[in-house]
C-alpha positions in Angstrom: -23.5 16.5 -30.5 -23.5 13.2 -28.6 -22.7 12.6 -24.9 -19.3 11.1 -25.9 -18.5 14.0 -28.2 -19.4 16.4 -25.4 -17.0 14.6 -23.1 -14.2 14.4 -25.6 -14.5 18.1 -26.4 -14.6 19.0 -22.7 -11.5 16.8 -22.1 -9.7 18.6 -24.8 -10.5 22.0 -23.2 -9.3 20.7 -19.8 -6.1 19.4 -21.3 -5.4 22.6 -23.1 -6.0 24.6 -19.9 -3.5 22.5 -17.9 -5.8 21.8 -15.0 -4.6 19.5 -12.2 -6.3 16.2 -11.4 -6.2 14.0 -8.4 -9.5 14.6 -6.6 -11.3 11.5 -7.8 -9.9 11.4 -11.3 -6.5 11.1 -12.8 -6.9 12.3 -16.3 -8.8 14.8 -18.5 -11.3 12.3 -20.0 -12.5 11.0 -16.6 -12.8 14.5 -15.2 -14.7 15.6 -18.3 -17.0 12.5 -18.0 -17.7 13.4 -14.4 -18.6 17.0 -15.2 -20.7 16.2 -18.3 -22.6 13.2 -16.9 -23.4 15.1 -13.7 -24.6 18.2 -15.6 -26.8 16.0 -17.8 -28.2 14.2 -14.8 -26.8 10.8 -15.9 -25.4 8.3 -13.4 -21.6 8.8 -13.0 -21.1 5.0 -13.4 -23.2 4.7 -16.5 -21.6 2.8 -19.4 -20.0 4.8 -22.2 -19.6 1.7 -24.4 -21.5 -1.6 -24.9 -25.2 -2.2 -25.9 -26.7 0.0 -23.2 -24.3 2.9 -23.7 -25.3 6.5 -23.3 -22.4 7.6 -25.5 -24.5 8.1 -28.6 -27.3 9.9 -26.7 -28.0 13.4 -28.2 -27.1 16.5 -26.2 -29.4 19.4 -26.9 -27.9 22.9 -27.6 -29.2 24.0 -24.2 -27.5 21.0 -22.4 -24.4 21.6 -24.4 -24.3 25.2 -23.2 -24.6 24.1 -19.6 -21.9 21.6 -19.9 -19.6 24.1 -21.5 -20.3 26.6 -18.7 -19.5 24.0 -16.0 -16.2 23.1 -17.7 -15.4 26.9 -18.1 -16.0 27.3 -14.3 -13.7 24.3 -13.6 -11.0 25.9 -15.7 -11.4 29.5 -14.6 -11.8 28.8 -10.8 -9.3 25.9 -10.6 -11.5 24.2 -8.1 -11.8 20.4 -7.8 -14.8 19.0 -9.7 -16.2 17.8 -6.4 -16.6 21.3 -5.1 -18.6 22.2 -8.3 -20.9 19.1 -8.2 -21.0 19.0 -4.3 -20.4 15.3 -4.6 -17.5 12.9 -4.3 -17.3 9.1 -4.6 -15.1 6.9 -2.5 -15.2 3.1 -3.1 -18.6 3.4 -4.9 -20.2 5.4 -2.1 -21.4 9.0 -2.6 -20.4 11.7 -0.2 -21.4 15.3 0.0 -18.5 17.7 0.0 -17.9 21.5 -0.2 -15.0 23.9 0.4 -15.2 23.4 4.1 -13.5 20.0 3.9 -10.9 18.4 1.6 -12.2 16.2 -1.2 -12.2 12.6 0.2 -9.6 10.4 -1.5 -7.9 8.5 1.2 -6.3 5.1 0.3 -7.5 3.9 3.7 -10.9 3.6 2.1 -9.9 0.9 -0.2 -8.1 -1.0 2.6 -11.4 -0.9 4.6 -13.4 -2.2 1.7 -11.0 -4.9 0.5 -10.4 -6.3 3.9 -6.7 -5.5 4.2 -7.1 -4.2 7.8 -9.1 -7.2 9.0 -6.0 -9.2 10.0 -5.5 -6.9 12.9 -9.1 -7.0 14.1 -11.2 -9.6 15.9 -14.7 -10.2 17.2 -13.6 -8.0 20.2 -13.2 -5.0 17.9 -16.0 -2.6 19.0 -14.7 1.0 19.1 -13.3 2.8 16.1 -11.8 6.3 15.8 -11.6 8.2 12.6 -9.2 11.1 13.5 -9.0 14.1 11.2 -12.3 12.9 9.7 -12.9 15.8 7.3 -16.2 15.1 5.6 -16.6 11.9 7.5 -16.2 9.5 4.7 -13.8 7.1 6.4 -16.1 7.0 9.5 -19.0 6.2 7.3 -17.2 3.5 5.4 -15.9 1.9 8.6 -19.4 1.8 10.0 -20.6 0.2 6.8 -17.8 -2.4 6.6 -18.0 -3.3 10.3 -21.7 -3.3 11.2 -21.1 -4.2 14.9 -18.8 -1.3 15.7 -19.4 2.3 17.0 -17.3 5.1 15.5 -16.0 8.3 17.0 -15.2 10.8 14.2 -13.1 13.8 15.2 -11.7 16.9 13.6 -10.3 20.2 14.8 -12.4 22.0 12.2 -16.0 22.8 13.1 -16.6 23.6 9.4 -15.4 20.1 8.3 -17.6 18.5 11.0 -20.6 20.3 9.6 -20.0 18.6 6.3 -19.4 15.3 8.1 -22.8 15.7 9.8 -24.4 15.8 6.4 -22.8 12.6 5.4 -23.5 10.8 8.6 -27.2 11.8 8.4 -27.4 11.0 4.6 -26.2 7.4 5.3 -28.5 7.0 8.4 -25.6 6.3 10.8 -26.5 8.8 13.5 -26.8 6.1 16.1 -23.3 4.6 15.4 -21.1 7.6 14.6 -20.5 10.4 17.1 -18.8 13.6 15.9 -16.2 15.4 18.1 -14.6 18.8 17.6 -11.1 18.2 19.1 -7.5 18.9 18.4 -5.8 15.5 18.2 -6.3 12.8 20.9 -6.1 15.0 24.0 -9.8 14.9 25.0 -10.8 11.7 23.3 -11.1 9.0 26.0 -11.0 5.7 24.1 -9.8 3.1 24.4 -10.1 2.3 20.7 -9.6 -1.0 19.0 -9.0 0.6 15.6 -7.7 4.1 14.9 -7.9 5.5 11.3 -6.1 8.7 10.6 -5.5 10.6 7.3 -3.8 13.6 8.9 -2.3 16.8 7.5 1.1 15.6 6.3 2.2 17.7 3.4 5.6 19.2 4.0 6.1 23.0 3.6 8.1 22.7 0.4 5.4 20.6 -1.2 2.6 22.8 0.1 4.2 25.8 -1.7 4.3 23.9 -4.9 0.7 22.5 -4.8 -1.5 23.2 -7.9 -4.3 25.6 -7.5 -6.9 22.8 -7.1 -5.2 21.6 -4.0 -4.8 25.2 -2.7 -8.5 25.5 -3.0 -8.8 23.0 -0.1 -8.5 24.0 3.6 -4.8 24.3 4.3 -5.5 23.1 7.9 -6.2 19.7 6.5 -3.1 19.4 4.4 -0.1 21.3 5.9 2.0 19.2 8.2 4.9 21.6 8.9 8.5 21.7 7.6 8.7 17.9 7.2 5.0 17.1 7.3 5.3 15.3 10.6 4.0 18.0 13.1 0.6 16.5 13.7 1.9 12.9 13.5 4.5 13.5 16.3 1.8 14.4 18.7 -0.4 11.5 17.5 2.3 8.9 18.0 3.0 10.3 21.5 -0.6 10.1 22.6 -1.9 7.1 20.7 -0.8 4.3 23.1 -2.9 5.7 25.9 -6.0 5.7 23.7 -5.6 2.2 22.2 -7.0 -1.0 23.6 -4.5 -3.7 24.4 -4.6 -5.1 20.9 -5.6 -1.9 19.2 -3.9 -0.7 16.0 -3.4 2.6 14.2 -3.9 2.8 10.5 -2.1 5.9 9.3 -1.9 7.5 5.9 1.2 9.7 5.1 0.9 10.2 1.3 4.3 10.8 -0.3 6.1 11.5 3.0 7.6 8.1 3.7 11.1 9.4 3.7 10.3 12.2 6.2 8.3 9.7 8.3 11.1 7.2 8.6 13.6 10.1 9.3 11.3 11.4 12.1 10.7 8.0 13.6 13.8 5.8 13.1 13.4 2.2 14.3 9.6 2.4 14.4 8.2 -1.0 13.5 5.7 0.0 10.8 3.8 -2.4 8.6 3.3 -0.9 5.2 0.1 -1.9 3.3 -0.3 -2.4 -0.4 -2.7 0.1 -2.0 -3.5 1.0 -5.6 -0.7 3.6 -5.3 1.9 1.1 -4.0 3.3 0.5 -0.5 4.4 4.0 0.3 1.1 5.6 1.4 -0.5 3.7 4.4 1.0 1.9 7.4 -0.2 0.0 10.4 1.2 0.5 13.8 0.5 -1.8 16.7 0.1 -0.6 20.2 3.3 -2.4 21.1 5.3 -0.6 18.4 3.7 2.7 19.5 4.6 2.1 23.1 8.3 1.8 22.1 8.1 5.0 20.1 6.3 6.7 22.9 9.2 5.8 25.3 11.7 7.1 22.8 9.8 10.3 22.3 9.6 10.9 26.1 13.2 9.8 27.0 15.0 10.6 23.8 16.3 7.0 23.7 
């Protein structure tokens, strides 16, 4: 059996088993390629076609058995592949991950790397906050993209921060990223020139319908209450006091735009184009947040 045949056979098994994707891959073939290549010790970005392809490389019976066992585990345990390989990739950067933190997949990552956020920044941008940092991936990417900034990375979960510590250390960013175990913004002093936040935003109805792979992740990092806005309400209330004069908040809300706009009518949000469209991530200026803060406090 060749590498390609092993991947194709594994993809067929994943399809027949009806596993859910979305933790770094979107289909059975890509998920199978991830598992097989990782099990064989081959680079996950290696070519499967062309003159230097590994597609026709032979897979020994022993290797085949290990690949099949890994795929069986993926099917039987219904865990994201990243929890099995202890590795996830975001914008070409490798991150350690395990069950203590959700698998990194934020669309904010692509906006950092492709420069879509740069318009709201300047040479005065010095302090960045990654709120709800999880495994620390956005904090690491921000530090890589903006080499002159320092980053605070905060999460309510000490377990998630233990994973973030591994990633900060692996990427040699201990001097520029500081980890904080806090609930929201209450004890973070700021002021921050840029806030990044991929918070728990899944509404309760959607939480109940999540596939097993998503239920394998910490619910604390996903569940946002009845309309998904519980954490975000507090965030928008507190954010103006933690932002610098020209600071901005980049907020990811997934598929909750309808609930977001219902919760914050009149809020002047700037929606950003991502690979998933313009429904996932928005920018809020301090001025817009100040108006929202006044409305939240006074009811007007």
